[in-house]
C-alpha positions as CSV (number, residue, x, y, z in Angstrom):
1,X,4.1,8.0,32.9
2,X,1.0,8.0,30.6
3,X,0.7,5.9,27.5
4,X,1.0,9.0,25.3
5,X,4.2,10.0,26.9
6,X,5.6,6.5,26.7
7,X,4.9,6.3,22.9
8,X,6.5,9.7,22.4
9,X,9.5,8.8,24.5
10,X,10.0,5.4,22.9
11,X,9.7,6.7,19.4
12,X,12.3,9.4,20.0
13,X,14.6,6.9,21.7
14,X,14.5,4.7,18.6
15,X,15.2,7.8,16.4
16,X,12.0,7.4,14.4
17,X,9.7,10.0,13.0
18,X,6.0,9.8,13.2
19,X,5.8,8.9,9.5
20,X,8.3,6.0,10.1
21,X,6.5,4.6,13.0
22,X,3.2,4.9,11.2
23,X,4.6,2.9,8.3
24,X,5.8,0.2,10.6
25,X,2.3,0.0,12.2
26,X,0.4,0.5,9.0
27,X,-1.5,3.4,10.4
28,X,-1.6,7.1,9.4
29,X,0.8,9.7,10.8
30,X,-2.3,11.5,12.2
31,X,-3.0,8.4,14.3
32,X,0.5,8.5,15.8
33,X,0.1,12.2,16.5
34,X,-3.3,11.6,18.3
35,X,-1.8,8.8,20.4
36,X,1.1,11.0,21.5
37,X,-1.1,14.0,22.3
38,X,-3.5,11.7,24.3
39,X,-6.5,12.6,22.2
40,X,-6.9,9.0,21.0
41,X,-5.8,5.6,22.2
42,X,-4.3,2.7,20.1
43,X,-6.4,-0.4,19.9
44,X,-5.4,-3.8,21.2
45,X,-3.7,-4.8,17.9
46,X,-1.8,-1.5,17.8
47,X,-0.6,-2.0,21.4
48,X,0.7,-5.4,20.5
49,X,2.6,-4.1,17.5
50,X,3.9,-1.1,19.5
51,X,5.3,-3.5,22.1
52,X,7.1,-5.5,19.3
53,X,8.5,-2.4,17.6
54,X,9.8,-0.9,20.8
55,X,10.7,-4.3,22.4
56,X,8.7,-3.5,25.6
57,X,5.8,-5.4,27.3
58,X,2.2,-4.4,26.7
59,X,1.9,-4.1,30.5
60,X,4.6,-1.4,30.4
61,X,2.6,0.5,27.8
62,X,-0.8,0.2,29.4
63,X,0.0,0.5,33.1
64,X,0.8,4.1,34.2
65,X,2.4,2.8,37.3
66,X,4.9,0.6,35.5
67,X,7.9,2.9,34.6
68,X,10.6,0.2,34.2
69,X,11.7,0.3,30.6
70,X,11.7,-3.1,28.9
71,X,10.2,-4.9,31.9
72,X,9.3,-7.9,29.7
73,X,11.1,-7.8,26.4
74,X,9.0,-9.0,23.5
75,X,10.6,-10.8,20.6
76,X,10.7,-8.5,17.6
77,X,9.0,-9.4,14.3
78,X,11.5,-11.7,12.5
79,X,13.4,-9.8,9.8
80,X,13.0,-12.9,7.5
81,X,9.2,-12.2,7.4
82,X,9.8,-8.8,6.0
83,X,12.3,-10.2,3.5
84,X,9.9,-12.8,2.3
85,X,7.2,-10.2,1.9
86,X,9.6,-8.0,-0.1
87,X,10.4,-10.9,-2.4
88,X,6.8,-11.7,-3.0
89,X,6.1,-8.1,-3.9
90,X,9.0,-8.1,-6.4
91,X,7.7,-11.3,-8.0
92,X,4.2,-9.9,-8.4
93,X,5.4,-6.5,-9.7
94,X,7.7,-8.3,-12.1
95,X,4.7,-10.2,-13.5
96,X,2.7,-7.0,-13.9
97,X,5.7,-5.3,-15.7
98,X,5.8,-8.2,-18.1
99,X,2.1,-7.9,-18.8
100,X,2.6,-4.1,-19.4
101,X,5.4,-4.8,-21.9
102,X,3.2,-7.4,-23.7
103,X,0.5,-4.8,-23.9
104,X,2.9,-2.2,-25.3
105,X,4.1,-4.6,-28.0
106,X,0.5,-5.5,-28.9
107,X,-0.8,-2.0,-29.1
108,X,2.2,0.0,-30.4
109,X,4.1,-2.5,-32.5
110,X,1.6,-5.2,-33.5
111,X,-1.4,-2.9,-33.3
112,X,-3.6,-5.8,-32.2
113,X,-6.2,-4.6,-29.7
114,X,-7.7,-8.1,-29.2
115,X,-4.3,-9.6,-28.2
116,X,-3.6,-6.6,-26.0
117,X,-6.9,-7.2,-24.2
118,X,-6.2,-10.9,-23.7
119,X,-2.7,-10.0,-22.4
120,X,-4.4,-8.0,-19.7
121,X,-6.0,-11.1,-18.2
122,X,-2.9,-12.3,-16.4
123,X,-2.7,-8.9,-14.7
124,X,-6.3,-9.3,-13.5
125,X,-5.6,-12.9,-12.5
126,X,-2.5,-11.8,-10.4
127,X,-4.6,-9.2,-8.5
128,X,-7.5,-11.5,-8.0
129,X,-5.3,-14.4,-6.8
130,X,-3.5,-12.1,-4.4
131,X,-6.7,-10.7,-2.9
132,X,-8.2,-14.2,-2.6
133,X,-5.1,-15.5,-0.8
134,X,-5.1,-12.4,1.5
135,X,-8.8,-12.7,2.4
136,X,-8.4,-16.4,2.9
137,X,-5.7,-15.8,5.6
138,X,-7.4,-13.0,7.4
139,X,-6.5,-14.6,10.7
140,X,-2.8,-14.4,9.9
141,X,-2.7,-10.8,8.8
142,X,0.0,-8.7,10.4
143,X,1.2,-5.1,10.1
144,X,3.7,-6.2,7.5
145,X,1.1,-8.0,5.3
146,X,-1.3,-5.1,5.5
147,X,1.4,-2.6,4.5
148,X,2.4,-5.0,1.7
149,X,-1.2,-5.1,0.4
150,X,-1.3,-1.4,0.4
151,X,2.0,-1.0,-1.5
152,X,1.0,-3.7,-3.9
153,X,-2.3,-2.0,-4.9
154,X,-0.7,1.4,-5.2
155,X,2.0,0.1,-7.5
156,X,-0.5,-2.0,-9.5
157,X,-2.5,1.2,-10.1
158,X,0.4,2.8,-11.8
159,X,1.2,-0.3,-13.8
160,X,-2.3,-1.4,-14.7
161,X,-4.2,1.8,-15.6
162,X,-2.4,3.1,-18.7
163,X,-3.8,0.8,-21.3
164,X,-7.3,0.7,-19.9
165,X,-7.3,4.5,-20.0
166,X,-5.8,4.3,-23.5
167,X,-8.5,1.9,-24.7
168,X,-11.3,4.0,-23.3
169,X,-10.0,7.2,-24.8
170,X,-9.4,5.5,-28.2
171,X,-13.1,4.4,-28.1
172,X,-14.2,7.9,-27.3
173,X,-12.0,9.4,-30.0
174,X,-13.8,7.2,-32.6
175,X,-16.8,9.4,-32.1
176,X,-14.9,12.7,-32.3
177,X,-16.0,14.3,-35.6
178,X,-12.9,16.3,-36.4
179,X,-9.4,15.1,-37.2
180,X,-6.9,15.4,-34.3
181,X,-3.2,15.2,-33.8
182,X,-1.8,11.8,-32.7
183,X,0.7,13.6,-30.6
184,X,-2.0,15.5,-28.8
185,X,-3.9,12.3,-28.3
186,X,-0.9,10.6,-26.7
187,X,-0.4,13.6,-24.4
188,X,-4.0,13.6,-23.3
189,X,-3.8,9.8,-22.6
190,X,-0.8,10.4,-20.5
191,X,-2.4,13.2,-18.5
192,X,-5.6,11.3,-17.9
193,X,-3.6,8.1,-17.0
194,X,-1.5,10.0,-14.4
195,X,-4.6,11.7,-12.9
196,X,-6.4,8.4,-12.7
197,X,-3.4,6.7,-11.0
198,X,-3.0,9.5,-8.5
199,X,-6.7,9.4,-7.6
200,X,-6.6,5.7,-7.1
201,X,-3.5,6.0,-4.9
202,X,-5.2,8.7,-2.8
203,X,-8.3,6.5,-2.5
204,X,-6.2,3.6,-1.3
205,X,-4.5,5.8,1.3
206,X,-7.8,7.3,2.4
207,X,-9.3,3.8,2.9
208,X,-6.4,2.8,5.2
209,X,-6.6,6.1,7.1
210,X,-10.3,5.7,7.7
211,X,-9.7,2.2,9.1
212,X,-7.2,3.6,11.6
213,X,-9.5,6.3,12.9
């Protein structure tokens, strides 16, 4: 049995869709599709992760002559690791939500732009500290940590872009020669913010897809 057939068989045996397997391996669904069709081969790291996800040996996956299922069972990735990653993500997102609330109070209630700008610094510090720690431990990166980094930046884009967009549009509005409705301004800010957040999320996904190809 070929590698492509084994991946397809094991995925269906585990009841996973291509999207679910791609999420576990931190690759694109297209990558899984190419592996199963035989038009592309997973790299060494992907083979190692496949063997863990499916609890089979790498030799079983790579050797067409080895058809015995689960010849050498690999230890699965400990569930505790995923739980720890989930808790860290919750802590970081909670910090970002707190910063967002402080910004809202500063701009909408206190109407203090300087304080709102200063309150954004913890948000930047959280992202910078996270990226520094991630890059410092490049040798310990796993599928879970890479997927965690991807989710963290996508959520951070939604939480962190609103007030920078609002500040930029407020500065631009100061040069607008005609009076305008505050309600229209808020709607425009919301539209631009959502477009910016979606574009950033698409750019993040595209970056990870390009790494998988």
